[in-house]
N, C-alpha and C positions, 0 to 999 in steps of 0.2 A: 271536568272531562273534556269539554269542547276545546277548552286551553290546551289540555296537552296534546289531543287530535291536531290541533292547528299547529302546534310546535314541531309535532312530527313531520307533517307534510312540508311546514318552512324547510326544516333540516333536510329533509330527502330531496326538495328541489335545489337548497344550496350545494349539498352532496354531488348532484348529479350533473350541477353546472360545472362545479369544481373538477369533475371527471373527465366531463366533455373538454374542458378549457384545456385540462392538463395533456390530453390525448393529441388536440389539436396544436398546442406549442411544440409537442415533442416530435410531431412530423414536421414541422417545418424547419427552414433554414433562418435562424436568427437574422444571420448576414445580410440576406435577400430581402428579408422584411425590411429592416432597417434603410436600404437602399430604396427600396421602394415607397417608404415611407415620405424620405427626403426629397421626392420628386411630384407630392404632393402639395396641393395649395394650402396656404396658411389658414388656420384654424381647424380644419381637418387633419393636418399634420400634428398640431398640437395634442388634438383629442386622442388620435392613435398612440401616439409616444407615452401619453399619460395613462391610458388604456396598458399599454404594454408594461409600464413601470409597475402599475396597481397589481395586474397578474403576478408580477415577479416577486412582490410582497408577500402574497400569501400561497403562490406556491414556490415556496423559499429555496429549493435546490436548483433553482434558474440564476445562474450570477447576474448581477445588478452593474457591475462594474461597465460589460460593453455597452448597457442602455445609456448608461451616465455620460459616458463617452461621447456616446451618440449624439446626445441630447447636446451635450455643449458645443460640438461641430457643426450642427445644425441649425441652431437656435442662437448660438454665439454663448458665451460665459454667465452674463446674468440669467437671461430670458430661459436658457436650458437649464440652470439652477432651479428657477421657478418651476419649471414643467416636473423637474425632477420631486420636487419638494410635493407639488399636489397630486403626484402618483403615488409617493409613499404616505401622503396623509390618508388616501382613501383607502391605500391596501391596509395600513394598519388598523382602521374603522371593519374592514371585511375580517382580519385576523382576529381582531378582538370578540367578536358577535359567533366566528366559528368557533372559538376554542369555549365561549359560553355555551354554545349549543353541545359541542361534541366532547368536551373536555378532553382527558388525556389521548383518547383513541385517536384524534386528528394528528396530535403532536408526535404519537409513534408512528403514524403513516408517514408524516414528513420529512422525519429526521431520524438517524441511526440512535441507538439507544446509547452508545458510548458518548456521543456529541451532547445529549442531552443531560448526562449524566455529568459530564466536564462542566456544563455551564452552572447545573445545580449547586455543584460543589463552592464553584466561584461565587454564587448567590448565599450561601451559607455561611461563606467567611466574611463576605461584606454585605452585610444587611441592609434594608432601606434603600429607597427609592433614589436618594442621592448618589449611591454608589452604583446602582444601575444608570444613573445620568452621566456619571464619569466615565463610564465603560463605552457608552454610546458614543462619546465624543471623541473616542480612540478609533481611529480608522484601521480596519482590520479585524476586530473583534467581532464575535459571531452574532451579530444584531440580529439575524433572523430567527434563531432558536428562542434569543431572548426576547423577542416580541411577542413569540408564541407562549413562551413559558410566564413571563409577567401576567399576561392576558389571563392567567388560571386565577391568579391572585383577585384579592378584592379590590384592587385599584380601581379608581373612576376613570372613565374614559377620556373624559376632558384632561385630568391630569397626566395620563398615558400618552396622549396625543401632543401634550406640550413637551414632555420630554423625549419623545421619540423624533418629535418633528425638529425641536432643537437640536439633539443630540446628532443626527444625522448630518447636518449642514457641513461641518467639517470634511466627511467622506466624499457627501457628493460634490461641494466644491473645488476639492482637490481634482477629481477627473473633469468637471465641467471647463474648468479654467484652462486646463493643461489643452484639452482640444478647443476651445474657444480661442486661443492665443494663436495656436498652429494656424487655424482657419485665418485670421488676421495677419498672418506672416510673423508673429512676433514670436520668433524662434527662442530667442535668449530667456523672454520671459515664460515660455512654456518649459524650457530646461531648469529653470531656477525652482519653478514649481514641482516639476517632476523631481528633482532633488529632495526638497522640503518634505514631499509626499514621502517619499522612499524612507527618509530619516524618521520620520513621524510614525508611519505602518511599521516599521523594524523597531522604533521603541515601545509601540504600542503592542507589538507582538511579545516582546521580552517580559513587558510589566504584565501582561495578561496571563504568560506562563508563569510568571513568579507569583502571581495569586494563587493559580490553580496548585502548583507546589507547596504552597504554603498551607492550602486547604486539607492538601493529603496528609499533613504532618499529624 
């Protein structure tokens, strides 16, 4: 009984913090926040950017790409990638435990039903964590929904963190290296990375759609 009461209290606190955080995020201008962070001293700057990326992971409808691009420009390609990876790692832990506590309720609150069903059908077609890992490696696939849905399963946290952390590298690197190259005035390199990114995202988009269409057959 005590454990149940404790769980309810913890769940309520997390829900309250999430709702407050959501309200704050929606009321702020992301571009202004990034500009403000870029003028802060090192250490504090990194911590705040990690916090923003963490929030973006569990409040999933906030786009992650602007933050990744900003991290690359502010911190450089490699350090920007590290900052994004840390934020994503922490965010995934939060999502995992939120889903364990609230189950399907939090998923339906975060995503449209048709989006959830689309990803579920893909999972049904390609079962196993191997295919989830493959989908995570492809830039442009709905990693936000996948992070929530897979957390519903009996997957161990350490295994899920390994999959999501490694799987997010291509998407993060393409963003941070573009803006990092622009910052260093390596415009040709930025252009090459941009073209490669477009090709990979386009190929990934069609591959993901192909999986969905075959799962509907």
